[in-house]
C-alpha positions in Angstrom: 29.8 73.5 -27.0 26.3 73.9 -28.4 24.3 77.1 -28.2 21.0 75.2 -28.5 19.1 74.2 -25.4 17.6 70.7 -25.0 14.2 71.8 -23.6 11.7 70.2 -21.4 8.1 71.1 -21.0 9.2 73.4 -18.2 12.0 75.2 -20.0 10.6 75.4 -23.5 9.1 78.6 -24.9 5.4 78.7 -23.9 4.3 78.3 -27.6 6.2 74.9 -27.8 5.0 73.4 -24.5 1.8 71.8 -25.8 3.6 70.4 -28.8 6.3 68.9 -26.6 3.6 67.3 -24.4 1.9 65.8 -27.5 5.2 64.4 -28.9 6.0 62.9 -25.5 2.6 61.2 -25.3 3.0 59.8 -28.9 6.5 58.4 -28.3 6.4 57.7 -24.6 9.5 59.9 -24.3 10.7 63.3 -25.6 13.1 62.8 -28.5 16.1 65.1 -28.1 15.7 66.5 -31.7 12.2 67.7 -30.7 13.5 69.2 -27.4 16.1 71.1 -29.5 13.7 72.2 -32.1 11.4 73.6 -29.4 13.8 76.6 -29.2 11.8 77.8 -32.2 8.2 76.9 -31.6 7.4 77.9 -35.2 10.1 75.5 -36.6 8.8 72.7 -34.5 5.2 73.3 -35.4 6.1 73.8 -39.0 7.9 70.5 -39.2 5.2 68.6 -37.3 2.5 70.1 -39.5 4.3 69.3 -42.7 5.0 65.8 -41.4 1.3 65.3 -40.5 0.4 66.4 -44.0 2.9 64.0 -45.5 1.4 61.1 -43.5 -2.0 61.9 -45.1 -0.7 61.7 -48.7 -1.6 59.1 -51.3 1.8 57.4 -50.8 1.6 54.2 -48.8 3.4 54.0 -45.4 6.3 52.1 -46.8 6.6 54.5 -49.8 6.7 57.4 -47.4 9.6 55.8 -45.6 11.5 55.4 -48.8 11.1 59.1 -49.4 12.2 59.9 -45.8 15.3 57.6 -46.0 16.3 59.0 -49.3 16.3 62.5 -47.8 17.8 61.5 -44.5 20.7 59.6 -46.1 21.4 62.3 -48.7 21.4 65.0 -45.9 23.4 62.7 -43.6 21.0 62.9 -40.7 21.9 60.0 -38.4 18.8 60.7 -36.2 16.3 60.5 -39.0 17.9 57.4 -40.4 17.9 55.6 -37.1 14.3 56.7 -36.2 12.9 55.7 -39.6 14.8 52.4 -39.7 12.8 51.6 -36.6 9.6 52.6 -38.4 10.6 50.4 -41.4 11.2 47.5 -39.1 7.7 48.0 -37.5 6.2 48.1 -41.0 7.7 44.7 -41.7 10.2 45.9 -44.4 12.7 43.3 -45.4 16.3 43.5 -44.2 17.4 43.7 -47.8 15.2 46.8 -48.4 16.3 48.5 -45.1 20.0 47.8 -45.9 19.7 49.3 -49.4 17.9 52.4 -48.1 20.5 53.0 -45.4 23.3 52.5 -48.0 21.6 54.6 -50.6 21.8 51.8 -53.2 19.2 50.4 -55.6 16.2 48.9 -53.9 15.1 45.3 -54.6 11.6 46.3 -55.7 11.5 48.2 -59.1 8.5 50.4 -58.1 10.2 51.5 -54.8 13.4 52.1 -56.6 11.6 54.4 -59.1 10.3 56.3 -56.1 13.8 56.5 -54.5 15.3 57.7 -57.7 12.5 60.3 -58.2 12.9 61.5 -54.6 16.6 62.0 -55.2 16.0 63.9 -58.4 13.5 66.2 -56.6 16.0 66.8 -53.8 19.2 67.1 -55.8 17.7 69.1 -58.6 15.6 71.3 -56.3 12.4 70.2 -58.0 13.6 70.8 -61.6 13.4 67.1 -62.6 13.7 66.3 -66.2 10.8 65.0 -68.3 12.5 61.7 -68.5 12.8 61.4 -64.7 9.1 62.3 -64.3 8.2 59.8 -67.1 10.1 57.0 -65.4 8.4 57.7 -62.1 4.9 57.7 -63.8 5.8 54.6 -65.8 6.4 52.8 -62.4 2.7 53.2 -61.7 2.7 56.5 -59.8 0.4 59.4 -60.6 1.1 63.2 -60.8 -0.4 63.5 -57.3 2.4 61.2 -56.0 5.1 63.5 -57.5 3.7 66.4 -55.5 3.4 64.2 -52.4 7.2 63.5 -52.8 7.8 67.2 -52.8 5.9 67.5 -49.5 8.0 64.7 -48.0 11.3 66.3 -49.2 10.3 69.6 -47.7 9.2 68.2 -44.4 12.3 66.1 -44.0 14.6 68.8 -45.2 13.4 70.8 -42.3 14.0 68.0 -39.9 17.4 66.9 -41.2 18.7 70.4 -41.4 17.5 71.2 -37.9 19.0 68.0 -36.5 22.3 68.7 -38.1 22.4 72.3 -37.1 21.6 71.5 -33.5 23.9 68.5 -33.5 21.1 66.4 -32.2 22.4 63.3 -30.5 21.0 59.8 -31.0 18.7 59.0 -28.2 19.2 55.6 -26.4 15.9 54.1 -27.7 17.3 54.5 -31.2 20.7 53.1 -30.6 19.9 49.7 -32.1 19.4 51.5 -35.5 22.5 53.8 -35.3 23.8 54.9 -38.7 26.7 56.9 -40.0 27.3 58.0 -43.6 29.7 55.9 -45.7 33.2 57.3 -45.7 
C-alpha cells in the first residue's frame, strides 16, 4: 500500500493546483507521476523548472533525449523510459537508436554515443569525470557549455526518476505502447 496520494486539481495542495492544470493542458491528461509529485508542490515545481531550463540548453532535442534516457535507464525509471521513448519516436529517431538507448548499449552515431558515455560518467561519478572523459566528449564536437547542460539534465531527471521510483508511479495507459523494464 502506498502512502502517496495520486492528486487531482481538487485534492492537491493549493500551491500545486496551477501546476497540475498547466501539465494537464500540455499533455491533454494528468500523468500519474505528476499527480503523485504534487504532494510536494516544491518538488513538482523544482522538477518542472529544472526541466524547462534543460529544454532551453544548447543541446538539440534529440541530444537532450539521449541524456534523459541515459539517466532513466541507469536509475531504472520505467515511466521516464516509456514517456521519452514516445518523445524520441515523435522526433523521428530511428528504431536502432531507440533500441540502443533503452538497452543502455552503444549508440549507432558516434557523436550521440560520446554524449551518452559522458552523461553516464557525470551520473555515475557524481560529476567528477576524468580529464580523458571530458576530452573525449569535447573531441566529439561538444563545447564546455554542453558539459554543463548535461549536468542540468542529469539533475532534472534524477529528481524525476527518484520521485517516480519512491512513489512507485505506475505506467499510465497512454504510455503502454512504450513500456520498459530493466534487463534482468
